[in-house]
C-alpha positions as CSV (number, residue, x, y, z in Angstrom):
1,M,-4.9,9.1,16.3
2,T,-8.6,9.4,16.8
3,D,-10.8,6.4,16.9
4,D,-12.7,7.7,13.8
5,V,-9.4,7.9,11.8
6,Q,-8.4,4.4,13.0
7,A,-11.8,3.0,12.0
8,R,-11.6,4.6,8.6
9,I,-8.1,3.2,8.0
10,A,-9.1,-0.3,9.2
11,E,-12.2,-0.3,7.0
12,T,-10.2,0.8,3.9
13,V,-7.4,-1.7,4.6
14,N,-9.9,-4.5,5.0
15,A,-12.0,-3.6,1.9
16,N,-9.0,-4.0,-0.5
17,E,-7.0,-7.1,-1.3
18,V,-4.0,-5.0,-1.9
19,L,-3.9,-1.4,-0.7
20,L,-1.1,1.2,-1.1
21,F,-1.1,4.3,1.1
22,M,0.9,6.8,-0.9
23,K,1.6,10.4,-1.7
24,G,-0.4,11.2,-4.9
25,S,-2.2,8.7,-7.1
26,P,-1.0,5.8,-9.2
27,L,-1.3,8.0,-12.3
28,F,0.5,11.0,-10.6
29,P,2.7,9.8,-7.7
30,Q,4.0,12.8,-5.7
31,C,7.2,11.3,-4.5
32,G,9.9,8.9,-5.8
33,F,9.1,6.3,-3.2
34,S,5.4,6.2,-4.0
35,S,6.3,6.1,-7.7
36,R,8.6,3.1,-7.1
37,A,5.9,1.3,-5.1
38,V,3.3,1.8,-7.9
39,A,5.9,0.6,-10.5
40,I,6.4,-2.6,-8.5
41,L,2.7,-3.3,-8.2
42,D,2.1,-2.5,-11.8
43,H,4.9,-4.8,-12.9
44,L,3.4,-7.6,-10.7
45,G,0.1,-7.1,-12.6
46,V,-2.1,-7.2,-9.5
47,E,-5.2,-5.1,-8.8
48,Y,-4.7,-2.7,-6.0
49,G,-6.4,0.2,-4.4
50,S,-4.6,3.4,-3.3
51,V,-5.1,6.2,-0.8
52,D,-3.6,9.6,-1.4
53,V,-2.4,10.6,2.1
54,L,-1.9,14.2,0.9
55,Q,-5.7,14.6,0.7
56,D,-6.3,13.9,4.4
57,Q,-3.9,15.0,7.1
58,G,-5.7,12.7,9.6
59,I,-5.0,9.7,7.4
60,R,-1.5,10.9,6.7
61,Q,-0.6,10.9,10.4
62,G,-3.0,8.1,11.4
63,I,-1.6,5.5,9.0
64,K,1.8,5.8,10.7
65,A,0.3,5.0,14.1
66,F,-1.9,2.3,12.6
67,S,1.0,0.4,11.2
68,D,3.7,1.6,13.7
69,W,5.7,2.4,10.6
70,P,7.1,6.0,10.2
71,T,7.1,6.4,6.4
72,I,4.8,6.5,3.4
73,P,4.2,4.6,1.1
74,Q,2.8,1.6,3.0
75,L,1.6,-1.6,1.4
76,Y,-1.1,-3.9,2.8
77,V,-2.0,-7.3,1.4
78,K,-5.2,-9.0,2.6
79,G,-5.3,-6.7,5.6
80,E,-1.7,-7.3,6.7
81,F,1.0,-4.6,6.7
82,V,3.8,-5.6,4.4
83,G,6.2,-2.6,4.5
84,G,7.3,0.5,2.8
85,S,9.1,1.2,-0.5
86,D,12.5,-0.3,0.4
87,I,10.9,-3.5,1.8
88,M,8.7,-3.8,-1.3
89,M,11.8,-3.4,-3.5
90,E,13.8,-6.1,-1.6
91,M,10.8,-8.5,-1.7
92,Y,10.2,-7.8,-5.4
93,E,13.9,-8.4,-6.3
94,S,14.0,-11.7,-4.3
95,G,10.7,-12.9,-5.7
96,E,9.1,-12.8,-2.3
97,L,6.5,-10.2,-3.2
98,A,5.2,-12.1,-6.2
99,E,5.1,-15.3,-4.1
100,L,3.2,-13.4,-1.3
101,M,0.6,-12.2,-3.9
102,K,0.2,-15.7,-5.3
103,T,-0.1,-17.3,-1.9
104,A,-2.6,-14.7,-0.7
105,G,-4.7,-15.3,-3.9
106,V,-4.5,-11.7,-5.0
107,T,-6.5,-10.9,-8.1
108,S,-4.5,-10.2,-11.2
109,K,-5.4,-7.3,-13.6
110,A,-7.3,-8.5,-16.6
111,A,-5.2,-8.7,-19.7
């Protein structure tokens, strides 16, 4: 991963309270795992940013090195890597993800 890609990823991660690196967009996810991640975040009612890794091959490969995690989607909360789709689902089902969002002071979507 080039320093430029790493810097762009770090800047994007730090600029968003909650950020999802995914395939596609929240309106049009391009894989089932990304779709599940979006559904979880939408159900939690939090504001989040997203990055479509299919639009930039450098980001697509670079995010895997950045997090040391081999798969996409990847969720970041307040600059910290949380995990991928399976971890998000486990945390959501146990209530841990909602608690993490609350503890981190993540902004909820306006009703």
